[in-house]
TIMAR-112961 format. One record per residue: x, y, z of N, C-alpha, C in turn. Coordinates in steps of 0.05 Angstrom, whole numbers, plus 5000, padded with zeros to 4 digits. Example, Ala and Ser with C-alpha at 12.3 -4.5 7.8 and 13.67 -1.06 7.14 Angstrom:
<nodes>
526448865156524649105156526449345156;525749555142527349795143525850015157;
</nodes>
This chain:
<nodes>
376136500387377736630365377836650340;377436940324376236860294378636850280;378436770260380936790239382637030227;379837260231380937520233383137710249;382937530272384337630295387937600283;388037300286390937220274391037330241;392537640248393437770232395437760219;398137610236400637610231401537350232;403937320216405336950217407437020232;407436770239410036810256410936460247;413036400253415036090252414735990286;414735660275415435590309418535450300;419235450311423635370303424735280330;425235130315427834910339430634920329;431334920350435334950348436434710348;437134590330438734310328441434320319;443534180330446034160329444733980300;448334090289448334010249451433960249;452533740253455233720233456133800204;457833830199458333870174459833700159;461233620140462233390130465633390142;466233570152469133640172469433520194;466133490203465733430238465633660258;465533880248465034150256461934200264;461234180294457834200296457834580294;455034600286453834900296451334840296;449635110311447335180316445535200288;443035090279441735200262439035130271;437035330253434435390270432635190241;431134950248430334910225426534950240;425935040217422035140217421234880211;419234860244416934640242414934760220;413834990236411435030216411735410216;409635450196409135730191406935780198;406235970209402436010222401736190222;398736350220398236520230397236570260;397836870277397836830305396837050308;394737080334394437240348396137380362;397637600368399537680390398637960406;399937890434399038080450400838180470;401438350472404538510486403138510515;404738520526404338540557404038820576;400938750583400139100593398539080616;397239210624395739170649392939120653;392538990632389538820635388938660649;386738580653386238390681387738180666;386938050644388337820628391137740638;392937910643395837910658395437910675;394038120693393938080719394337820730;391837670712391437390730393537090713;395537350704397837160688400637170708;400437340733402837440744405237230752;404136960759406136740760408336720741;407636890706409936850691411137160684;412137250707413437550703414637590689;415737280671418037410659417237360626;415437380627413137310599412837590590;413137640565412637930541411137980532;410337650518407637710498406537400499;404137480485402037290488401837140461;402336890457401136840425398536560430;396936630407394536390403394236390384;393236120372394635960342392135790341;392435760316390635380319392935180319;391134890336392934670336394334620313;397234540312398734430281397934160279;396534010261397133740268399733620258;400533520278402533290276405033490286;405133700300406833850305406033890338;407833740355407933860383409734050396;407734250404409334560409410734520433;412434550443414634510471415834760485;417334790508418234990521421035030506;421434820494424034830477424634890450;421935050446422335170419421435430420;422635630400423035930395420035990369;419336250385416936330357417536600347;418736630311420136820305416736960295;416737290304415037340294415837710291;415037830272415138060268417838240272;419737940266423238000263423638080288;422637870305423037850338423437580342;425137550371425837260372424237150391;422636990401421436950435421736650442;423036640466423336380477420436220495;419036020488417235970495417135920525;415636050549415335970571413835760583;410735820566409335610569407135530551;405835370549404335220522401635110533;398835270535396135170533394935050519;392934830520391034830502388235020512;387135230498385235360499382635220508;381635220535379734970540379234800537;381934660538382534470534380434270505;380334400481377834310465379834100439;382534250445383834180433383634330399;383334600399382834660370384834880375;386535060395386635270403389735310423;392035350414393535390440394035700441;395735700467395636000479399235840491;400736090478402936060486404036230501;405436270523406536560540409436520533;410336740518412136720508414136960523;417436970522419737150532420637280507;420837540505422837620484425237570488;426937540462430337480476431337800463;433337860484434538210477437438060467;438638210459441238090457442938310481;445538250473446338310493448438670494;447438710468447939080453446439180464;443039130464441039220479439039200468;436339280468434239220455434039260427;431739180410432339190380429739340373;
</nodes>
């Protein structure tokens, strides 16, 4: 994976519950990292056919591993104005250099954005 193919910026965020001074709780997104990613949408390629078990995944993201940050399925990716829930995280070829994340696009209840 060359650096030139990672031509989009994204943020990995985690939703945390924050309490204000009056004791009311609200949910807030905390950015863990801003990174450059390669994003591939779901289509009929051989790669996506092999990933048929993840039928709910709509996008694939590849990016360099971030020192000190563990990417998990409880986090979210913000990219190009869209929000993606992480479905799975895999170390590419087990070398510890790149991560491959399958994610599902979050669509609001009013309709697609």
